[in-house]
C-alpha positions in Angstrom: -7.6 -146.1 -21.2 -5.5 -144.2 -18.8 -1.7 -144.0 -18.7 0.1 -142.9 -15.6 3.6 -141.5 -15.3 5.2 -140.9 -11.9 8.1 -138.5 -11.4 9.9 -136.8 -8.5 11.6 -139.7 -6.9 15.2 -139.6 -5.9 17.8 -139.9 -3.1 17.2 -137.8 0.0 18.6 -137.8 3.5 16.4 -138.8 6.5 14.3 -135.8 7.5 14.2 -134.4 4.0 11.3 -134.0 1.6 10.3 -135.0 -1.8 7.2 -134.3 -3.9 6.0 -137.0 -6.3 3.8 -136.3 -9.3 1.6 -138.6 -11.3 0.6 -137.3 -14.7 -2.3 -139.0 -16.4 -2.8 -139.2 -20.2 -6.5 -139.4 -19.9 -9.0 -137.6 -17.8 -9.0 -138.9 -14.2 -11.5 -136.6 -12.6 -14.0 -139.5 -12.4 -11.5 -141.7 -10.6 -10.1 -142.0 -7.2 -6.4 -141.9 -7.2 -4.0 -143.7 -4.9 -0.3 -144.0 -4.1 1.2 -147.3 -3.2 4.8 -148.4 -2.5 6.9 -151.5 -2.6 10.1 -152.0 -0.7 12.6 -154.7 -1.6 11.5 -158.1 -0.5 8.1 -156.8 0.7 4.6 -156.7 -0.7 3.2 -153.6 -2.2 1.4 -151.5 0.4 -1.1 -148.7 0.4 0.1 -145.2 1.1 -2.6 -142.7 0.4 -5.9 -142.3 -1.5 -7.8 -139.3 -2.7 -11.4 -139.2 -3.9 -12.5 -137.8 -7.3 -13.1 -134.3 -6.0 -10.5 -134.4 -3.2 -13.1 -134.3 -0.5 -12.1 -137.7 1.0 -8.5 -138.6 1.8 -7.0 -141.6 3.5 -3.5 -142.4 4.6 -1.7 -145.4 5.9 -0.9 -145.0 9.6 2.8 -145.1 8.8 2.7 -141.9 6.8 0.0 -139.9 8.6 1.2 -136.4 9.5 4.2 -136.6 7.2 2.7 -137.2 3.7 0.0 -135.2 1.9 -1.9 -136.3 -1.2 -3.5 -133.8 -3.5 -4.8 -133.6 -7.0 -5.3 -131.1 -9.7 -8.1 -132.3 -12.0 -7.5 -129.6 -14.5 -4.0 -130.9 -15.0 -4.9 -134.6 -14.6 -2.2 -134.8 -12.0 -1.9 -136.2 -8.5 0.8 -135.3 -6.0 2.3 -136.8 -3.0 4.2 -134.4 -0.7 6.5 -136.4 1.5 8.1 -134.7 4.5 10.2 -135.9 7.4 11.3 -138.9 5.4 12.6 -142.0 7.1 14.9 -144.8 5.8 11.9 -147.1 6.1 10.1 -145.0 3.4 12.6 -146.3 0.9 10.6 -148.0 -1.9 9.3 -147.8 -5.4 6.2 -145.6 -5.3 3.4 -146.3 -7.7 0.4 -144.1 -8.7 -2.9 -145.8 -9.4 -6.3 -144.8 -10.8 -9.4 -146.5 -9.7 -12.3 -147.9 -11.7 -15.0 -145.4 -12.4 -17.7 -147.7 -11.1 -15.8 -149.2 -8.2 -13.5 -146.6 -6.7 -11.8 -149.0 -4.3 -10.5 -151.1 -7.2 -7.5 -149.8 -9.0 -7.5 -150.5 -12.8 -4.5 -148.5 -13.9 -0.9 -148.3 -12.6 2.1 -146.3 -13.4 5.6 -147.8 -13.8 6.8 -146.4 -10.4 9.5 -144.0 -9.2 12.2 -144.9 -6.8 12.5 -143.1 -3.5 15.6 -143.8 -1.4 16.1 -142.3 2.0 19.5 -142.5 3.5 20.2 -142.5 7.2 
């Protein structure tokens, strides 16, 4: 069982930066980790993914070049550095941990942290 707790959200002006953290209660080194977001009235969408050892990383086109995902397996923590934020980045951001066997399936989710970008 894995519990995920996100932190670091808040209100920021357009062009600003935020760093989200996702702390896991259990060991997550055998799991891929992902960040997703859901804006009001929209479906949840993929933001970024990092493999178990950090060697493979993927981003949604909308955040490429602005967001950076990273992980510290010794701390069971995943980060999302968000730079050059835009109002359209406003959403609740969720951290997720994949299945060990199927790393494209996310079995555990955090409660989310709100990110609001003002124009």
